[in-house]
N, C-alpha and C positions, 0 to 999 in steps of 0.2 A: 379646279375648285376643291377636289378632294385633297390635293397637295397642300393647298392653303389651309384647310381645316386641320390637316395632320401637323403642319408646322406650328400653327397657333396652339393646338393642343399640347404639343411637345414643349413649347415655350412656357405655357401656363403651368404645366406639371413640374418643370425644372426650376421655375422661379419661385414656387411656393416654399415658404420657410417651414422648417420643422421645429420652430422655437416654441416650446411649451411653457415658457416662463409665465405667461398670463394665467395658465391653469394652476400654477403654484400659488396664486394669490386668492385661492378659493378656500382657505382654511377656516376663515371666520364665518359665522352665521350672519345672515342678513336680518338682523333683529330690528323690529319696528321701535323707533324712539320718538317720543313727543314729550319732552321734559322742559319745564320752565325753571329758570334760576333767577330768584329775586335778589337784585343787587343791594337792596336795602337791608337784607339780613346780614348779621355780623360775619357769618361763615363764608359769605359770598362777596362782601364789599371789597375784598382785595382785588377783584376783577375790575374795579374802577380805575386801576392803575396799570400802565403798560408793563408787559413781561411778567405778570402774575398769573398763577395757575390755580385752578380749583379742581379737585377730584370729586366726581359724583358717582357713588357706588350704585350697584343694582340697576345699571343701565347698560345697553349694548352687550358685548360678550363678557367683559370683566370690569365693567364700569367705564366711565369716560373722563377724559381730561379736557377742560375748557381753558383757553388761554386768551388773554387780551394782547394782541400783537402790536397795538398802537394805531393800527389802521382798521381794526375791526376785531371780531372774535372768531376763533376757530375751535372746533371740538373734534377730538380723536378718540377712538376706542382704546382702552387700556390693555388690550390683548395684542401680542406680537403677531402681525399678519404673516410672518414667515415661518410659523410653527403651527402644527396641529395643536388645538387647544389642550393644554396640560396645566398642571399646577405651577410649572415654571414659566409659562408664557405670559403671566401678568407682568406688566412693566412698572417698575418703581420710578418715581419722580426724583430727579436730582438737578435742581436749578431749572433750566429750560430743556433738559434732556430727560428721556425715559430710557430705561435699560431693562431688558427681559432677564428673568432669573435663570434661564437655561444655560447650559455650558458655554454656548457661543457668545452670550451676553450682547445680543444685538442692541445697538443704540440708535436713537432717533432724535431729531430736533423737533420740539413741539411747535415752533413758529412756522415750520414748513411741512412737517410730516415726513421728511426724507431721512434716510439712514445716514449715520455718521461713520466714518472709517470705511469698512468694507461695503462696497456697493451691493445692495440687496435687491432682489427682484421686485419686492412689494414695499410700497410706502405705507404709512399708517392709514388705517381705515378712517375716513373723515365723514363727519356728519354736518349738516347745515346748522349754522349758528347765526341767529339774527337778533338784533336788539331793538326793542320798542320801549322807550322810556327807561324805567329801571328794571326791565325784565329781558332776559336773554332766553330765547326759545331754541332748544336743540332738537332737531328732527331729521328724518330722512325721507 
């Protein structure tokens, strides 16, 4: 019996991974969001069409990007999740991509939230985006 426990303990300890990549995704604050976006307003009505993006300041860590993917809406934080928040970690919009202003210029695709080019440990921080009539609610 003791031999079995010793073998199981050995197997458990040797098969545990030392991968801390998940811990590297804790740079951004978990900020409460409950924002409505009225699609009837001129600044937001571009979201009525596929592949259009709206930036909403003063939400999340550095604002949020909301995109119409054609099959629904997605909302992502505008701060690079692979950096400690800094002045350079705000991500600028360029078409359907966002790029951080830091030296490494991390790039992400807004339609999926995944990194482009170099594989990065963290994808964009996503918030729930639901549509009801002409209103999109972004929350977490």
